[in-house]
C-alpha positions in Angstrom: 34.1 -21.1 -16.5 31.4 -18.3 -16.5 30.3 -19.3 -12.5 32.5 -15.9 -11.6 31.5 -13.8 -14.5 27.9 -14.8 -13.4 28.7 -14.4 -9.9 29.8 -11.2 -10.4 27.0 -10.1 -12.6 24.4 -11.3 -10.2 26.7 -9.2 -7.5 26.6 -6.3 -9.8 23.1 -6.4 -10.3 22.2 -6.6 -6.9 24.1 -3.5 -5.8 22.3 -1.4 -9.0 19.0 -2.5 -10.0 17.4 -1.8 -6.7 18.4 2.3 -7.6 16.1 2.3 -10.1 19.0 2.9 -12.9 17.8 2.6 -16.8 18.3 -0.5 -18.7 18.4 -1.9 -22.2 16.7 -4.5 -22.0 14.2 -2.9 -25.0 17.8 -3.4 -27.3 18.1 -7.5 -26.6 14.4 -8.0 -28.3 16.5 -8.8 -31.3 18.8 -11.0 -32.4 20.4 -11.8 -36.0 20.6 -15.4 -37.4 20.2 -17.6 -40.3 16.5 -18.4 -39.2 14.6 -15.8 -37.3 11.9 -16.5 -35.4 8.9 -13.7 -34.8 7.8 -13.3 -31.0 4.4 -11.8 -29.8 4.5 -11.2 -26.3 2.0 -8.8 -24.4 5.2 -6.4 -22.8 2.9 -3.9 -21.7 -1.2 -3.2 -21.7 -3.8 -1.0 -22.9 -6.0 -0.6 -19.8 -9.0 -1.4 -18.9 -10.7 1.1 -21.5 -9.2 -0.5 -24.3 -8.8 0.5 -28.1 -12.3 0.9 -28.7 -12.7 4.6 -29.1 -9.9 5.0 -31.8 -11.0 7.1 -34.8 -8.0 6.8 -37.0 -5.4 4.2 -38.1 -3.1 5.7 -35.5 -0.6 4.0 -33.6 -2.1 3.5 -30.0 0.0 3.9 -27.0 0.3 1.1 -24.3 2.1 1.7 -20.8 0.8 -0.2 -18.3 4.0 -3.1 -17.9 3.3 -6.4 -18.1 5.9 -8.4 -15.9 4.7 -11.6 -17.3 4.6 -10.7 -21.1 8.7 -9.7 -20.2 9.6 -13.1 -18.9 8.1 -15.2 -21.5 9.7 -13.2 -23.8 13.2 -13.6 -22.0 11.9 -17.5 -22.0 12.1 -17.5 -25.9 15.6 -15.6 -25.7 16.8 -18.3 -23.4 15.3 -21.5 -25.6 17.5 -19.7 -28.8 20.5 -19.3 -27.2 20.9 -23.0 -25.9 19.9 -24.3 -29.0 22.4 -21.9 -30.8 24.5 -23.4 -28.0 23.7 -27.4 -28.6 25.6 -29.2 -31.2 23.0 -32.2 -31.5 19.9 -29.6 -32.9 20.8 -27.7 -35.5 24.1 -28.0 -35.7 25.9 -25.5 -37.9 22.9 -23.0 -37.7 22.2 -20.2 -35.4 18.8 -18.8 -34.7 17.5 -15.2 -34.7 14.5 -13.7 -32.8 12.1 -10.7 -33.4 10.1 -9.6 -30.1 7.5 -7.4 -30.4 4.7 -6.3 -27.7 1.1 -6.8 -28.7 0.0 -5.2 -25.8 -2.9 -7.5 -25.2 -5.2 -5.9 -28.1 -5.0 -7.6 -31.5 -5.3 -4.3 -33.3 -2.0 -3.8 -32.3 -0.4 -6.9 -33.0 -1.4 -6.8 -36.6 1.4 -4.3 -37.1 4.4 -6.7 -36.0 2.2 -9.6 -37.5 2.5 -7.7 -40.7 6.4 -6.8 -40.6 7.1 -10.4 -39.9 5.4 -11.0 -43.7 7.2 -8.4 -44.8 10.3 -9.4 -47.3 13.4 -9.9 -45.6 15.4 -6.6 -44.6 12.3 -4.6 -46.5 9.2 -3.8 -44.9 7.0 -4.4 -47.9 4.1 -7.5 -48.6 4.1 -8.0 -52.3 1.4 -9.3 -54.1 2.0 -12.5 -55.9 -0.3 -15.0 -57.5 2.1 -17.7 -56.2 4.3 -17.6 -52.7 5.5 -20.4 -53.1 9.1 -19.1 -53.6 8.1 -16.3 -50.8 10.8 -15.9 -48.0 9.1 -13.8 -45.4 11.6 -11.8 -42.5 10.5 -14.9 -40.3 10.4 -18.3 -40.4 7.8 -19.5 -37.8 6.3 -17.2 -34.9 5.9 -17.5 -31.5 2.4 -16.6 -29.8 0.4 -14.7 -29.2 -0.7 -16.2 -25.6 -4.7 -15.2 -26.0 -7.0 -16.9 -27.4 -8.3 -13.7 -28.5 -5.0 -12.3 -30.6 -4.5 -15.6 -32.0 -8.2 -15.9 -33.9 -7.0 -13.2 -35.8 -3.3 -13.3 -36.1 -3.9 -17.3 -37.1 -6.1 -16.4 -40.0 -3.1 -14.1 -41.1 -0.8 -16.5 -41.2 -2.4 -19.4 -42.2 -3.0 -17.8 -45.5 0.4 -17.6 -46.1 0.8 -20.8 -44.2 3.8 -19.6 -41.8 3.9 -21.9 -38.9 2.3 -20.4 -35.8 3.1 -21.8 -32.4 1.4 -20.2 -29.6 1.7 -20.7 -25.4 -1.2 -19.7 -23.9 -4.2 -19.6 -26.5 -6.4 -22.4 -25.4 -9.7 -21.8 -27.4 -11.1 -25.0 -29.1 -12.0 -23.0 -32.4 -8.4 -22.9 -32.7 -8.0 -26.5 -33.7 -9.8 -26.4 -37.4 -7.8 -27.2 -39.3 -9.4 -25.2 -42.0 -9.3 -22.2 -40.8 -6.3 -22.3 -38.9 -4.1 -24.5 -41.1 -0.4 -23.2 -39.6 -1.3 -23.1 -35.9 0.2 -25.1 -33.5 0.1 -24.7 -29.7 1.9 -26.1 -26.4 -1.1 -26.0 -24.4 -4.5 -28.1 -24.4 -7.6 -27.4 -25.5 -10.1 -25.6 -23.5 -12.1 -28.8 -24.0 -9.5 -31.0 -22.3 -9.9 -27.9 -19.2 -13.6 -27.9 -19.4 -14.0 -32.0 -19.2 -11.7 -31.7 -16.0 -14.0 -29.2 -14.6 -16.9 -31.6 -15.2 -14.8 -34.4 -13.7 -14.1 -32.0 -10.6 -18.4 -30.7 -10.6 -19.0 -34.9 -10.8 -16.5 -35.9 -7.5 -18.0 -33.4 -5.2 -21.3 -33.9 -6.0 -22.5 -30.2 -7.5 -25.4 -31.0 -9.9 -26.5 -27.1 -9.9 -24.0 -24.8 -10.7 -23.7 -20.9 -12.6 -21.6 -20.7 -15.7 -20.1 -17.6 -16.6 -17.8 -16.7 -19.1 -16.6 -13.6 -20.6 -18.5 -11.7 -23.8 -15.7 -12.5 -26.5 -15.0 -15.5 -28.6 -12.8 -17.3 -25.5 -15.8 -17.3 -23.5 -18.5 -17.7 -25.2 -17.0 -20.8 -27.2 -15.7 -22.2 -23.4 -19.3 -21.6 -22.0 -20.7 -23.7 -25.2 -18.5 -26.3 -24.8 -19.4 -26.6 -21.1 -22.9 -26.7 -21.3 -22.9 -29.2 -24.0 -21.0 -31.1 -21.4 -22.7 -30.4 -18.7 -25.7 -31.8 -19.8 -24.4 -35.0 -20.8 -23.2 -35.2 -17.2 -27.0 -34.8 -15.6 -25.1 -31.4 -14.1 -27.8 -28.7 -14.2 -26.7 -24.8 -14.9 -28.7 -22.5 -12.7 -28.2 -19.4 -14.7 -25.4 -18.5 -17.8 -24.6 -15.9 -18.4 -21.4 -13.5 -20.4 -19.3 -11.1 -18.4 -18.6 -7.7 -20.8 -15.1 -6.6 -21.1 -14.0 -3.5 -19.5 -14.8 -0.3 -21.8 -14.7 2.9 -21.6 -18.0 3.2 -23.9 -20.1 0.8 -22.6 -22.4 -0.2 -19.5 -20.0 -2.3 -18.1 -21.2 -1.7 -14.2 -24.8 -2.5 -15.2 -24.1 -5.6 -17.0 -21.9 -6.9 -14.0 -24.4 -6.3 -11.9 -27.1 -7.6 -13.1 -25.2 -10.7 -14.2 -23.7 -11.6 -10.1 -27.6 -10.4 -8.8 -29.3 -13.3 -10.6 -25.9 -15.5 -9.2 -26.8 -14.3 -6.0 -30.0 -14.5 -5.9 -30.0 -18.6 -6.5 -29.0 -21.1 -4.1 -25.6 -21.8 -6.3 -23.0 -22.2 -4.3 -21.0 -23.1 -7.4 -19.6 -20.8 -10.3 -17.7 -22.1 -12.9 -16.1 -18.5 -14.7 -14.5 -19.4 -18.0 -13.3 -15.7 -18.9 -10.8 -13.4 -19.5 -8.6 -11.9 -16.6 -10.1 -8.6 -17.5 -13.4 -9.8 -17.0 -12.9 -12.2 -14.0 -11.0 -8.4 -12.5 -14.1 -6.3 -13.5 -16.7 -9.2 -12.1 -15.0 -9.7 -8.8 -14.1 -6.0 -8.4 -17.8 -5.4 -7.9 -18.3 -8.8 -5.9 -16.0 -7.4 -3.8 -17.5 -3.9 -3.2 -21.3 -5.5 -2.5 -20.3 -8.1 -0.1 -21.6 -11.0 -2.2 -22.1 -14.2 -0.6 -18.7 -16.2 -0.9 -18.7 -19.0 -3.3 -16.8 -21.8 -4.7 -15.3 -20.8 -7.6 -14.0 -23.4 -10.6 -11.7 -20.8 -12.9 -10.3 -20.9 -16.4 -6.6 -21.1 -16.9 -6.8 -17.8 -17.9 -7.5 -15.6 -15.2 -6.4 -18.6 -12.3 -2.9 -17.3 -12.4 -3.2 -13.8 -13.5 -1.7 -11.3 -11.1 -4.7 -8.9 -11.9 -7.0 -10.8 -10.4 -4.9 -12.1 -7.6 -3.7 -8.7 -6.5 -7.1 -7.6 -5.9 -7.5 -6.3 -2.7 -10.2 -8.0 -0.9 -10.1 -11.3 -3.3 -9.9 -13.6 0.1 -13.7 -13.0 0.5 -14.9 -14.2 -2.6 -14.4 -17.6 -1.2 -12.7 -21.2 -2.6 -10.8 -20.6 -6.2 -9.9 -24.2 -7.8 -8.8 -24.6 -11.1 -6.6 -26.4 -13.3 -3.1 -25.6 -14.7 -0.9 -27.8 -17.0 1.6 -29.3 -15.6 5.0 -28.6 -17.2 8.6 -28.9 -16.3 10.3 -26.9 -14.5 13.1 -24.0 -15.6 15.6 -24.5 -13.1 18.0 -22.1 -14.7 15.3 -19.9 -15.6 15.7 -17.3 -12.7 19.2 -17.5 -12.6 18.7 -16.3 -16.5 17.0 -13.6 -15.7 18.8 -12.1 -12.8 21.8 -12.5 -15.2 20.1 -10.9 -18.2 19.3 -8.4 -15.9 22.5 -7.6 -14.5 23.8 -7.0 -18.5 21.0 -4.7 -19.0 22.6 -2.4 -16.2 26.0 -2.6 -17.4 26.4 0.4 -19.5 29.7 -1.6 -21.3 27.4 -3.7 -22.6 24.9 -1.5 -23.2 26.7 0.8 -25.8 27.9 -2.0 -27.8 24.3 -3.3 -28.5 23.8 0.7 -29.0 26.6 0.0 -31.8 24.6 -2.7 -33.6 22.9 -1.9 -36.6 19.1 -0.9 -36.0 16.4 -2.9 -37.3 14.5 -1.8 -40.2 11.2 -2.0 -38.1 12.7 0.5 -35.5 11.1 4.1 -37.1 7.6 2.1 -37.5 7.3 0.6 -34.0 9.5 2.6 -32.2 11.1 1.1 -28.8 9.7 -2.4 -28.5 9.6 -2.0 -24.7 10.6 1.6 -23.4 8.9 0.2 -20.1 11.4 -2.7 -20.0 13.8 -0.4 -19.2 12.6 1.0 -16.1 11.7 -2.2 -13.9 14.1 -3.8 -10.8 14.8 -7.6 -10.3 11.1 -7.6 -7.8 9.0 -6.7 -10.2 9.3 -9.7 -12.3 9.9 -11.7 -9.4 6.8 -13.1 -8.4 6.3 -14.4 -11.8 9.5 -16.1 -12.4 7.4 -20.0 -12.2 4.4 -19.0 -14.0 3.3 -22.2 -15.5 3.2 -20.7 -19.2 6.9 -20.3 -19.3 7.6 -23.6 -20.3 5.1 -23.2 -22.9 6.7 -20.8 -24.3 10.3 -22.8 -24.2 8.5 -25.7 -25.4 7.1 -23.3 -28.6 10.5 -22.8 -29.6 12.2 -26.1 -29.6 9.3 -27.3 -31.6 9.9 -24.9 -34.4 13.6 -26.1 -33.8 13.1 -29.9 -33.5 10.9 -29.6 -37.1 13.6 -26.9 -39.0 15.9 -29.5 -38.0 14.0 -32.3 -39.2 13.4 -30.3 -42.6 17.2 -29.5 -42.9 17.7 -32.9 -42.4 20.4 -32.4 -39.9 22.5 -34.9 -38.5 25.4 -35.0 -35.8 27.6 -33.7 -38.6 25.4 -30.9 -40.0 22.4 -30.1 -42.1 22.8 -31.4 -45.9 20.2 -29.7 -46.8 21.5 -25.8 -48.2 18.5 -24.0 -49.9 16.8 -21.9 -47.3 13.5 -23.1 -45.9 10.0 -21.3 -46.8 7.5 -20.9 -44.0 5.2 -23.9 -45.4 8.3 -26.4 -45.9 8.9 -26.3 -42.5 4.8 -26.5 -41.6 4.9 -29.7 -43.5 7.4 -31.2 -40.4 5.3 -29.6 -38.0 2.3 -31.9 -38.2 2.5 -34.9 -36.0 5.5 -33.7 -34.8 7.3 -35.0 -31.5 10.0 -33.2 -30.0 11.7 -32.3 -26.4 12.0 -29.7 -23.9 13.2 -29.7 -20.6 13.1 -33.2 -20.3 9.5 -34.1 -21.2 8.5 -36.1 -24.5 6.0 -34.0 -26.7 3.6 -34.3 -29.8 1.6 -32.4 -31.9 -1.5 -34.2 -33.1 -3.3 -33.9 -36.0 -5.1 -30.7 -34.5 -2.2 -29.2 -33.4 -2.5 -29.6 -30.1 -0.1 -31.5 -27.4 -1.7 -33.3 -24.7 0.1 -32.7 -21.2 -1.5 -33.3 -17.5 -3.2 -30.8 -15.8 -2.4 -30.2 -11.9 -6.0 -29.3 -9.8 -4.7 -25.8 -8.1 -6.2 -24.4 -4.9 -6.1 -20.6 -3.8 -4.2 -20.8 -0.1 -4.3 -17.5 1.2 -1.3 -16.7 3.8 0.0 -13.0 2.0 -1.2 -10.2 0.3 -1.9 -12.9 -2.7 -2.8 -16.3 -2.9 -0.3 -19.4 -3.2 -1.4 -22.3 -5.3 -1.5 -25.5 -4.0 -1.4 -28.5 -5.8 -4.8 -30.7 -4.8 -5.2 -32.8 -7.7 -4.5 -34.0 -10.9 -6.2 -34.7 -14.3 -5.0 -37.1 -17.0 -7.5 -38.3 -18.6 -9.3 -39.2 -15.4 -9.6 -37.3 -12.3 -7.3 -37.6 -8.6 -8.5 -35.2 -6.0 -6.8 -35.0 -2.1 -10.0 -33.6 -0.2 -8.2 -33.4 3.1 -6.0 -31.0 1.3 -8.6 -28.5 0.5 -9.4 -25.4 2.5 -13.0 -24.4 2.1 -14.5 -21.0 2.6 -16.8 -22.4 5.2 -16.6 -21.8 8.7 -16.2 -25.3 9.8 -14.0 -26.6 6.7 -17.4 -28.3 5.9 -17.5 -29.0 1.7 -19.9 -26.5 0.2 -23.3 -28.4 -1.0 -25.1 -27.6 -4.1 -27.4 -29.6 -5.7 -30.2 -29.6 -7.8 -32.8 -30.8 -5.5 -33.6 -30.4 -1.5 -36.0 -30.8 1.3 -37.1 -27.8 1.4 -37.0 -26.5 5.6 -39.0 -24.2 7.3 -39.8 -20.6 6.4 -38.3 -21.9 2.7 -40.7 -21.9 -0.5 -40.0 -23.9 -3.8 -39.0 -22.0 -7.0 -38.4 -23.7 -10.0 -35.3 -23.1 -12.0 -35.8 -22.3 -15.4 -36.5 -24.9 -17.8 -35.1 -27.9 -15.2 -38.8 -28.8 -13.7 -37.1 -31.4 -11.6 -34.8 -28.9 -10.1 -36.0 -26.2 -7.7 -34.5 -23.7 -4.8 -35.3 -23.5 -1.2 -36.0 -19.5 -1.4 -35.9 -17.9 2.1 -38.5 -15.9 2.9 -37.2 -12.5 3.4 -37.9 -10.4 6.5 -41.4 -9.1 6.1 -43.0 -12.5 4.6 -43.3 -15.9 5.8 -43.9 -19.8 4.5 -48.5 -20.1 5.3 -48.0 -23.5 4.4 -45.0 -26.5 3.5 -46.2 -26.6 -0.3 -46.1 -22.5 -1.3 -44.4 -21.6 -4.1 -44.7 -17.9 -3.1 -43.7 -16.2 0.6 -46.7 -14.6 2.1 -46.8 -10.8 3.1 -47.3 -9.9 6.5 -49.7 -6.5 7.2 -48.4 -3.4 7.4 -48.5 -3.5 11.7 -46.5 -6.8 11.2 -43.2 -8.0 11.1 -41.4 -11.5 10.8 -37.6 -11.8 10.5 -36.5 -14.3 7.5 -37.4 -18.0 7.2 -40.3 -17.3 9.2 -43.8 -19.4 9.6 -45.9 -16.6 11.4 -45.7 -12.6 11.7 -45.3 -10.6 15.0 -46.8 -7.3 16.1 -44.3 -4.3 16.0 -43.8 -2.0 18.5 -43.4 1.6 18.7 -40.3 3.1 18.9 -39.5 6.3 19.6 -36.5 7.8 21.9 -37.7 6.7 25.3 -36.7 7.9 28.5 -35.3 4.9 29.5 -32.3 4.7 26.8 -28.8 5.4 27.9 -28.3 8.3 25.6 -31.4 9.8 27.1 -30.4 8.8 30.7 -26.8 10.4 29.7 -28.0 13.5 28.5 -30.3 14.0 31.9 -27.3 13.7 34.1 -25.7 16.3 31.7 -28.9 18.2 32.1 -28.6 18.1 35.7 -25.3 19.3 35.7 -26.0 22.6 33.0 -29.2 23.1 35.6 -27.0 23.0 38.7 -24.7 25.3 37.5 -27.1 28.0 35.8 -29.2 27.9 39.5 -25.7 28.4 41.3 -24.4 31.3 38.9 -28.0 32.7 39.4 -28.3 32.4 43.3 -24.7 34.3 43.7 -25.8 36.9 41.6 -28.7 37.2 42.9 -27.3 37.7 46.6 -24.5 40.2 45.1 -26.8 41.7 42.8 -25.4 45.8 43.8 -21.4 44.6 43.8 -19.5 46.1 40.6 -19.3 42.5 39.6 -22.9 41.9 38.9 -23.3 45.1 37.6 -20.6 45.0 35.5 -22.1 42.0 33.9 -25.3 43.7 33.1 -27.0 43.5 36.5 -30.8 42.5 36.0 -29.8 41.8 32.6 -27.2 38.8 33.7 -30.3 37.9 36.0 -32.4 37.5 33.1 -29.8 35.7 30.5 -29.2 33.3 33.3 -33.1 32.3 33.9 -32.9 31.9 30.0 -30.3 29.9 29.9 -32.6 27.5 32.9 -35.3 28.1 30.4 -33.3 26.4 27.8 -32.2 23.4 30.0 -35.6 22.1 30.7 -36.6 22.1 27.3 -34.9 19.8 26.5 -37.5 17.9 28.3 -39.8 18.0 25.5 -37.7 16.0 23.0 -37.7 12.7 24.6 -40.7 10.3 25.3 -43.5 9.2 22.0 -43.9 12.5 20.2 -47.7 14.3 20.2 -48.8 17.1 18.1 -48.4 19.8 20.4 -44.8 18.3 21.8 -43.9 18.5 17.9 -44.8 21.8 17.9 -43.9 23.3 21.2 -40.0 21.7 20.6 -38.4 24.6 19.0 -40.1 27.1 20.0 -39.4 26.6 23.9 -35.7 26.0 23.0 -35.3 28.6 20.9 -36.6 32.1 22.0 -34.7 31.5 25.9 -31.8 31.1 24.3 -32.5 34.4 22.2 -33.1 36.4 25.4 -29.7 34.8 26.7 -27.7 36.1 23.4 -29.8 39.4 23.1 -28.3 40.2 27.3 -24.4 39.2 26.0 -25.1 41.4 23.3 -25.7 44.5 25.1 -22.1 43.7 26.8 -20.5 42.9 23.9 -21.8 46.3 22.5 -20.8 48.4 26.0 -17.7 46.6 26.0 -17.0 47.8 22.3 -18.3 51.4 22.8 -16.2 52.1 25.8 -13.0 50.4 24.7 -13.0 51.9 20.6 -14.8 54.7 20.6 -14.2 58.6 22.3 -15.1 59.3 25.5 -18.0 61.6 25.0 -19.4 59.1 22.3 -19.1 56.7 24.9 -20.4 58.6 27.5 -23.5 58.9 25.4 -24.2 55.5 24.0 -23.6 53.7 27.3 -26.4 55.2 28.4 -28.7 53.6 25.9 -27.0 50.8 26.4 -28.4 50.4 30.3 -31.6 50.6 31.5 -35.3 51.0 29.8 -33.8 51.0 26.2 -31.6 47.6 27.1 -34.7 45.6 27.9 -36.0 47.3 24.7 -33.5 45.5 22.7 -33.8 42.3 24.4 -37.5 42.8 23.7 -37.0 43.4 20.2 -35.0 40.4 19.6 -37.4 37.9 21.5 -39.8 39.7 19.4 -38.4 38.5 16.4 -37.6 35.1 16.9 -41.1 34.9 18.4 -42.4 36.2 14.9 -40.2 33.7 13.2 -41.3 30.8 15.2 -44.6 31.6 14.7 -43.6 31.5 10.8 -42.2 28.2 11.0 -45.3 27.0 13.2 -48.0 28.1 11.0 -46.2 27.6 7.5 -44.4 24.4 8.1 -45.3 22.8 11.1 -43.7 19.6 12.1 -45.8 16.5 12.5 -45.7 13.3 14.1 -45.0 10.8 11.6 -46.1 7.0 12.2 -42.7 5.1 9.3 -43.3 1.7 8.8 -40.1 1.0 7.0 -37.6 2.5 8.2 -36.8 -0.1 10.6 -37.1 -3.6 10.2 -39.2 -4.9 13.5 -40.9 -1.5 15.0 -42.7 1.2 13.9 -40.8 4.8 14.3 -42.2 7.5 15.5 -40.9 10.7 14.9 -41.6 14.6 14.5 -41.0 15.2 11.1 -39.3 19.1 9.9 -41.2 19.8 6.6 -38.6 22.4 5.8 -35.2 22.3 6.4 -34.8 25.7 5.0 -37.3 27.5 7.6 -35.9 25.0 10.3 -32.9 27.0 9.4 -34.3 30.2 9.3 -35.2 29.9 12.8 -31.7 29.7 14.3 -30.9 32.8 12.0 -31.6 35.3 14.8 -29.8 33.5 17.4 -26.8 33.5 15.1 -27.0 36.5 14.2 -26.8 38.3 17.6 -24.0 35.4 18.2 -21.9 36.3 15.1 -22.3 40.4 16.2 -21.4 39.5 19.8 -18.0 37.7 18.0 -17.6 41.4 15.8 -17.8 43.4 19.0 -15.6 41.9 21.3 -13.1 39.6 19.5 -10.7 42.2 18.3 -11.0 44.6 21.6 -8.1 45.1 23.9 -8.5 45.1 27.5 -6.9 47.8 29.5 -4.1 47.0 32.0 -5.4 46.4 35.6 -8.7 46.0 34.4 -11.3 42.8 33.9 -11.3 41.5 30.5 -14.6 41.5 30.0 -14.3 40.9 26.2 -12.6 37.6 26.1 -15.3 35.6 27.9 -17.7 36.6 25.7 -15.7 35.8 22.9 -15.0 32.0 24.1 -18.9 32.2 24.7 -19.7 32.9 21.4 -17.1 30.3 19.8 -18.7 28.0 22.0 -22.2 28.3 20.5 -20.7 28.5 17.2 -18.5 25.1 17.5 -21.6 23.4 18.7 -24.2 24.3 16.3 -21.9 23.7 13.1 -21.0 20.4 14.4 -24.8 20.0 15.3 -25.5 20.2 11.2 -23.8 17.1 9.5 -24.4 15.0 12.5 -27.9 15.7 12.3 -27.9 15.0 8.9 -26.3 11.7 9.2 -27.6 10.3 12.6 -30.7 8.1 12.4 -33.8 9.4 12.6 -34.9 7.9 15.6 -32.0 9.5 17.7 -32.0 12.9 16.2 -34.0 14.5 19.2 -30.8 13.5 21.4 -28.6 15.2 19.1 -30.7 18.4 19.4 -30.8 18.0 22.9 -26.9 17.8 23.3 -26.4 20.8 21.4 -28.4 22.7 23.7 -26.9 21.4 26.7 -23.6 21.9 25.3 -24.7 25.5 24.0 -25.7 25.9 27.6 -22.3 24.5 29.4 -20.2 26.7 27.0 -22.1 30.2 27.4 -21.9 29.0 31.1 -18.0 27.8 31.2 -17.1 31.2 29.0 -18.9 33.9 30.6 -20.6 33.1 33.9 -18.8 30.6 36.0 -15.1 32.8 35.4 -17.5 35.7 37.6 -19.1 33.6 40.1 -15.4 32.0 40.7 -14.0 35.8 41.5 -17.4 36.0 44.0 -16.4 33.3 45.6 -12.5 33.1 45.7 -11.5 36.3 44.8 -13.8 39.2 46.3 -11.0 41.3 47.3 -10.9 41.7 43.3 -15.1 42.9 42.8 -14.2 46.6 43.1 -15.3 49.6 40.9 -12.0 49.9 39.5 -11.6 46.4 38.6 -14.5 45.8 36.5 -16.4 49.5 36.2 -13.3 51.5 35.5 -14.4 54.1 37.8 -11.3 55.3 39.3 -9.8 57.9 39.2 -6.7 56.5 37.3 -9.1 55.5 34.8 -10.9 58.8 34.2 -7.4 60.1 33.8 -6.1 57.9 31.4 -9.0 58.3 28.8 -9.0 62.2 29.2 -5.1 61.7 28.3 -5.7 59.7 25.4 -8.7 62.1 24.0 -6.0 65.4 24.6 -3.5 62.9 23.1 -5.6 62.2 20.1 -6.7 66.5 19.7 -2.7 67.4 19.7 -1.8 64.7 16.8 -1.2 66.5 13.5 -3.8 65.0 10.9 
């Protein structure tokens, strides 16, 4: 009968859930009944910073949604609804539920815990000498999910003897009946899980391991149990440490770094990580970013299936992950149940009916119970539908229902006992309770634990998150299917992690802690070697020697510098040949046509001088390759920058002449043009070169480059290079040329060419752009390239600068000389035709006649 309705709702969900329309799931976390069960679920999280920075007891805000928490809450709803629809369990009675968010923080979990113990339909917890007749709002509590929270709430509920059934808290401490008299759980104790882990280590012959735990009660107690079990089974612990929980006010990174550094320094290939999901996330985040070596990780149940850890980018690099998960029954109806309730939550009619119900007394205290739950889609929760703890929640509800059934002495016809059951009365029937859930028969032992089998799970990567494959089981004894295990090693061989083995050549022994019979075979690092087989420490090579890892001798270092035969140098020499050939060709053409209008417009002798300077710049790059010497280091910068200054000074005269002729009145232009030609022009060139020469002299005297022999830069060679003692002074050497190029650019950038005349300004503008692009790119490249390649960077910058000036300024003129000689006329280049004079005079007259 429900088939068509469910099908219709599912279809409606497919059409509307994906649209992001708001739901009303937050209104479905409460239902009245004859007896109400409280529920504590991690519906959200407070983030990595936690709540330790609070200075006032105000309500914290938890915003990060937890899909698993919501699914566990829905599993409790489904169990309650199933029980209410059954005639053989609590016939005639109706269970209710009151579900709250714990935010995975004890301080948050305490507020709903206080609400649970308030009087029915009240917010108050009265103070009595005797609470025998006290009736709190809830009969029992399901949850919380973690041991950290259960330790806090377990003592609180234990004072009132309110039964509490956790579906995930596995800490061994919670088995103490004196401290937690009303605590039960539908998961085995950590001792069972750690016993299985020790048998796993023995199965694969791993007797030399590292043990890490989160820096909380869960991790510390787990490490204590493991240490006791490992010692009893002759397993040596190479390193034992605690991983701090993420806190905003703690030095987390340094502590995690220290823990991983100590583990990575040893030869341990197997690490037992008994930690919470947040601590494991912090540990693996640093491990992945530091690219630490892959290992076998034996995981605790707390993080083996955590989305926070499994979804960490790069998690596949950490190695092989094995761990034990409790085996429960498959809830085949749960997936359809979730889809149906998501569809209902998207139905406006259903949500409106919920809104008309009486609001609980706690709503104005805790607010909306899960605002994030109203903004989810089916895709957000689909990955957790088969989570192993879902059955634990389901079984926890059935355990309370069975205990209440027994307390009320119910039978097929009804429940004879009419008086309301108090929590302490229900508790009496919880001890040693046998109950049924999902087709399994479970039983609480004297400590409130259940005995369940474990599946050995292996992470198998076939997508962005790993899949969990069964490779064994534990039911008091371990059985493994080794053929199904895919190891992280290259040849899929089982990793070896034993206490002692024979050291190979290039290795020395290092005793491990207090275990004198156990030692690491430590590789001699690069720069050290094994002198004799019985050495306990590696011997270091001399400064002029080197050795690879695991070496038994040292080798002489060879000199390293930018050699002539290196590919980069050969490529630059080809570039040099091209640049120098173009310079000589241009110079030859200019000398041959020295009296032509084109050459005269380009500066005449000054243009030839500029080309000679470019040729000297090309030749200066030959000072950079080869073994450095004091003379070469001193000559490199002046020999390249002085001729470049000479070239740029001739170009700035061209720019000034173009600016004067184009932008100034004719009377001023004629007067200033004479100063830009002849002896005055050579004086400008001389002054520019003298300024550059003075800067170079100051640079060589105040901060002379020196030949440096660096023994540390390269592992197997000794680096010889010219060291720049002051980068500021190095930049000042470039200041003259940069200033000349900038002024040249300013003088030609906005100048407009007259129609019918050669545009001299355009070539200069692009030549200066090429200069700036080359040297601006040179700065970051020089700062980031290897020291041995810095001379090659300077060579390339000089040659590209020369080629840029040639291509933008000189080569177009050479093309006109060779291919279009008919344009080599005074009118086209010098503007001396009658038309030009007339245009200039008309312009001056027009300017004079304009009214101001």
